[in-house]
Steps between C-alpha positions, in 0.01 A plus 500: 500500500249658737340831417377707796392857540254739344443623144305811401235313296373141523546463122879517552509182711470247214746704294759484779444125547538430125811715481661312787397161359672588172833587663786254439559271796164555666338165576190609695331827587292534818279808488429692818452836330204719592356810339496827684130540579512881495660511155250252356206687651624826346544332160151343518346838585672667205391244237229638280516842662514772231773759520368848603 
């Protein structure tokens, strides 16, 4: 199985890979997923920022 495309956050990539690896009949998973840079930048900027 080959995974391609974009996810909203880089932390989702290993989750998607592990989920696919655990599916019945899957022998190998090739990961070509990438994180959406804009979504990750927004999330990084919001971490530790207090709510107004």
